[in-house]
N, C-alpha and C positions, 0 to 999 in steps of 0.2 A: 095656276100653277105654272112655273116656267118648264117649257120643253126642254130634256136633255140637249145638250151641245152635240151635236155627229163630230164620230171619231175623227182627229186629223193627224194625218201621217206629220211626223216633226220634219222642219224643214230646217236647212242647213245653218240657217240664223238663229234658232234653238236652240242647236248644238252647241253654238259659239257663246249664247248669253246664258243657259241654265245653269252653268256653274256658279258664275256670277250671283245670278238670283237665289240660288240656294244659299249662297253665304250670305246674302245680304238678310234673307228670312231668319237664319239661323242667329246671325249677330245681332237682330232686331230684339229675338226673343231672349237673347243673353243680357242686352241694355236694359230689358225689363226686370229681369230676375236680380240682377245687378242692383240696381236700385231699390228693390223690393229687400235685399240683403241689406243693404245699407240703411235702410232707414230701421229695419230689427235691430241692426247694433246701436244705433244711437238711442232709438227708445229703451233699449234692454239696459246700455251704459249708464244710464240716466233714471233709472228705476231707483224709487227711495231704499236706503239701507242694504240690506245684506242680498237683496235681489239687483241690485247694480252691480254689488262688488264679485256678484258671482261671472258677471261679464267677464271681470278681467283674471279672476281664479281661474277661469277653464282655460286660457290660454297659458297659465303658469303652468299647467299640468304635465309632469316631467314623462317623456317618453325616452325610454332607453333601450340602444340596441347594440350589443357589444357580443364578442367572441371570449366564452370562458370567464365572465366578469371581469375582463380586463379593461382598463382605462382609467380615467382621473374625473373628478366631476366637472360638468360641464362638457365633455367631449372635447377639449383641448381650446374652450373659447373662454375669454372674460366678458361676462355678458355688459354691455353699457350701463344698464340700470334694471335693477330688479325692485324697487319701492313700492309699494302697496297701492295698485291702483293703475300702475301703468304697463306697458306691453314692452320687453326686450327688444332691441333691433340690432339683428348682426353681429360683431364681437370680434376679437382680434386673435387670430388663429395661432396657437402655439405648435411649435415645431413637433411633429411626430416624432417617438423616441425607437420605435421599432415598427415594424409591418402589421401588427395588431392593433396599432394606433388606427390605421386606416380601416378597421373595422370596428372601431369603437365611437358610437355617437351617443352622447348624452345631454340632450336637449328637453326646452318646453314644446307644446302644443304649436305655439306660435312661431318657432323655428322651423318645424319640419313642414308647415304652411307656406312661409315666405321662402326658404332657402330649399325645400326638398320640391312640394308639389308646385311652383311655381318654376322650377326649372323646366317641367317638361311644358308648362305655357311657353318659356323661352322657346324651347324644341320646336313648338308648332310655331312661334315666330319665326324662327329660323328657315323653317320649311317652307313658309309662306314668301319669304323674303327673297331665298334661293328661286323659287317656282317664279316670281316675279322678274327675276332677274334674268330668268333664259327664256321664257316662253309667254311672258304677260307684258305689264303694261311697262314694265322697266325694263325690258329686253331690246330696246333701240334708242340710240341719242334722242331721236325724233320724239317717241314716245314718252321719253323716261325725261326730258328736260326741264320742263315747266313744274312737274311734279318734285323733281329733285331740288330746283331752286326755291320751291315754294315751303319746301321742307324745312329748309337750312336756315330762310328766312323765320319761319315759325318757329325755332328753336333758338335762333339769337337775340330775336325781339323779345322773350318772357325772359330769358336771361339776364338781358340788358337790365329791364325795369327793375327785376328780384336785386341784382346787383347795385343799382343806384340807390336805390332804399336800404339796402344793407350794408355799404361799403363801410370797410373797417371795423366791423363787428363781427364776433364769432360765429353770429347768424349766416354769414355771406356762403358758408359751407353749401348753404341750401339753394344756390343758385339753380341746380340742374332740377328741382322739384318741379317748375311749371312749364318743363320745355316740351313733354311729350303729349301725344292725343290717345286717348280711350278709344279705339275702332269701335268696340262694341257700341258702346253711348252714341256715338258719333254717327254711326251708320242706323242706329236705333231711329233718330230722330229723322233722318231722312226717308227710312221705310214707312215712317208714320204720314208723309204725303204722297205715298203711293206712285201712280202714273204721274201725277204733276211733275216729279222730279225727271230731268232728263238722265238717260243711262249714263252718259257721257259725264255730268256731275259727279253721278255715284264712284264711277270708276277712277273719278282724278281725283276725291276725296281717298278711296281705298289707297291708291298709289302713294298719296302724302301720307297717310298713317304709316305706311309700311318702310316709307323711307325715314319719318319721324323714328319709329322703333328702333330702326338698327343704328339713328343717331342716339338715342335713349342707352341702347348695349353697350355704344361706343364710351359713352359718359360712365357708365356705370364701371367699364371695365379701368379704363384711364384714371377716373377723378375718386371714384368711392373704394378704392383698395388700400386698406389701413395698413398692412404689413404684406412681406411676401416669405414664404419657405420655397425657395428656387427648386430643392431635389424633387418636392410632390408636385411642383409646375412640371418639371422635366416629365415626369411620370404621365401628367394628363397629356402631355404633347405627344409624349411617346404612342400612347393608346391610340390619339388622335389619328398617329402616322399608320399606325396600324391600320384603323378602318379606312383612310384614305387607299392602301393598299388594298382592303377587300373591296374597295369599290372599283378600282382598276383593272382587279382580276377576274370582275362578276360576281361577286357574292350579293346575291338581290333580298335576301330574308331580311325584312324589317326587323324580326326579333335579334339577330347577331346585332344590328347595330344601337337598338335601346340595351341591351345586356353589355355592351363594352362602353355604352354611354354612361351606365351606372356607374365603372370603373371609373373613367373621366370625371364624372361628378365627384367621386369620393376623394378624386386627388385634388381637384380645386378646391373643396372645401377644407383640406389642410392645407392647402397654399397660400390660403390669404387672400386672393382672388375672388370673388362673389362666386357663389357657385352655381347662379343662374346662369352665367357667361358659358358655362359647359355646354348648356341645350342648344344655345346658337351655333356653336363650336361643331358638336356633331352632329347637327342639321346639313353643316355645309358638308360633311363627307358621305352622305346619304345618297345612292345614285339617281340618276334622273335622266336615265334614259331607257327606252323603250327595248325590248329584248328583239322583238318582230315588229315589221311597221303595220298599216293598216290594212292594207293591200294581202300580207300574208296570214294575220289575223281570219280577215274574212274568207280567205280560202279554207284555213282549219277549222272556222267555227262552223262552212259550211259541209264541209266533211264529215264533223262529228255530228252536227246534226242528222244529217243523210243515213250515217250507220246508225243514229239513234232510232230513226224511224224503219228502217229497213230490217232490222233485228229483232222487232217487237211487233206482236200482233193486238195487244190490249193496252191501255193506258195506266193499268194499275200494275202492272207487272214489273215495273221499275226497280223495286228494292230486291227482287230474285231473280233479274236476267242480269247476268255477267256482262254480254256484251252492251249493255245498255249502260250500264254501270262504266264500263272501260270508256263511252264515247262521252259520257256526262262529266268523267275527269280529265278525257282530252279535251273538252270544252275548259275546264276549269282552269288547268294550266295553260291554255290558249288566252283567257283574261287575263292571269296573273303577266302571261309575257307581255303583254299590249297596253298594259300600266307600267308607270314608271315605279319604284319601291318609294319614292318622295312623295309622291299621289297617295299610293297604297296607305303607307305612315302618317301623311296627315289627315288622311280621313277617318283613319281608325282612331286619333288621338283627339280631335276637332271636337267631338259631342264631348267627352269627358273635361276637355280644358273649359268650352263654353258653359257646360250643364252644370260641374262639378265643383273645378279648382276655382275658377275666377269668382262663384258665388261665396265660397268659400272663403277665398281670400278678402273681398268684400266685408264678409260677417267679424271678419277676424280683426278687419284693420281701420273700418269705419269709426268703430264707437271713441268716442269723446266724451270725457266727463264735463259738462257745461257749468257744474257749480264751481265756483271757484275762479269764474272768469268773467273780467269786466268788459266794458268798452274800451278800455286803454288796451287792453291784448288784441281786440279785435281790429282796432284802428292803428296798431301798432305796425312796426317798418316789416313783419315776417308775415302777417296775413294780408297787410296790403300787398306786398311784395309777390305773394303765391296768386291772391284773387287777381289782384292786377295783370301780372304777368300774363294768367291764363284768357283774360278777357282780350285786355288792350294789346297785352306780348303779341299774341296768335294773329290778333286782327290786323294789326301794322304789319306784323313781320310776314304771314301768309300773302296778304293782299298787296304790301308794297313789293316784295320778291316776285311776285305773279308778275303785276304790273311793269316791273323793270326788265322782265324774260321776254316779255312781249313786247314791248316799245324796243328793244334790242336786238329783236329778229331770233332772241336764241330759241325761242318754239312759239307755239300760237294758243290761244283757249280752245278748248272743246268745243266740237261743233254744238250749237245750240245753246251754249251757256255765256251771259252775257256777265257783266261788272257787277252787278247786284246780286248775283248768284253766287258769286266768287265772293262778295263781301261776306255773303250768310255762310258761305263753307268755313272761310277763315275764323267766324266767330265760334262755327261747330269745332272747328279744330281745337279750341280752349277750352273744350269737355275732356279733362287728363285722368281721370278720376284713378283708374288701377294703377298704372305706371307712376303719376304723381305720388299717391299713396306709397308705395313701394319706395320710390328714391327717397320721401323724406323717411322711412324708418331706416335709410342708410345714413341721412345727413346729419341727422341731428340727436345729440347725447341727453338733453334735456327732456323729460318728458314735457314738461309745460310748454316748453317750445314744437316738440314734436305734434301735442293736442294742437295748438295754434295753428300749425301748417293744414293740420288736415283740416280745420274751420276753413281756413283760406281755401283749400283744395274744393270742399264741399260748395262753398260760395261760389266762388270762381265758376268751378264746373258749372253749377244751377244757372247763374247768368249767362254764362255764353251758350247752354242749351235752350234756354226761354227765348231770348232776343233772336239769337241765329235760328229758331224753330218760323218766330213770328215774321222775321226778314225774308225766309225762302219762302214761307206761304205765300205772302203778299206778290212776291217776284214770280212765282209760278201760278198765280191765280188764273183759273183757266175761264173764258168766254162762256156766255151760258150756254151759246149751241154747242161746244164741246163738250160741256159738262153734261148735259141734256143726251148727248149721244152715247157716253161711255155708260151713264145711266141704265140706258134703254140696251146697251149690249149685257151689261151685269145682269137684267133680268131676263 
């Protein structure tokens, strides 16, 4: 039986690395859960008879929210397609006729997942982007140069491959599908290799994926907006300006930004701009500064703990001791003041996004009915463009852009990371599951084309993940002496 490890006080490096390590662990779990939900969706949607049809019927369930019964069918949207067995994606916004139209939403369950729940996902993405730009791996030109260039290459490469195969066809609208990286799956693969993967490589992939997400958001906003209702958009930006004023004047309650964020989301729903963009824009307005610095917090915390100790005689008198309660409250206020509202909101929402919203999205979007599909569809330009874009486009784009950035002196490789590991990470960046499925729902009107693209996403992501994992495992193979030392430490 192994003896317990002695208690060790955290070192400064632990405090620096622990947020990244915790994030990695959460993303690894999310990747496993996403994979399980995708498998359930594929199996369920291909069950025989009514059992398989029930998968598609579930997402067509109408959920209506309105004030006083006011509103028109579909909540101001004309669905792209609603034939038996498909799932509608997006729609074209109609101009609201009165303020009550902003409080009327009549859509199916699939819309509520893709346009409402995913707005929260994009809010967390926006918070992560802002944090990295201010204090993280994108906070300086030196840190950000190579990941930014790599991410740009990783977006251009897949888009060019898809466009080359689909040029001059209506399906060219799907050029944005293979552009984005699914951070949960990609990081999950890295975590499978444990300590063999250098932390610098993990940070590089995180920074690349975050820039990639920002690019995907811009693509959705600029190229997948079908119509525009300017007054609604004006209302949305007016509320965003108000949130910016709240930030400047010191309003620090995350709940305030969430509540007004709902108003922004409603305005964007009616504007024609995809509503999930509201999540990213609201994130920009959330304060990212501390009210007190670390030294002031330590002073206030010590004072509160001293009062807590001095005014109590028994450990179990806390609920009835007013002075101790006051000391605890002072400590709680200090803990809030030393944290940024951005950090508090991100920590509050991240588990919900990781373990609820993304799995539900995967379950609702990964189901593809294979009956009726033939080899010609799988070898057609849409499936090949998506799958080839994810694997070859990401590999060529990320690796090539990184190589050029280093050779031109724009930046340097992370410490302890060679070109083979960069190639492996370039392949892992081709795991585009969540964002690729999301963009596909916006890009295609034909249910058959959408299903074909989804299969391309699944195939391209699977090939990228498996080959990337094998290459990285080979590149990080430990010498026998090092492996034996790690096993002895674990025991």
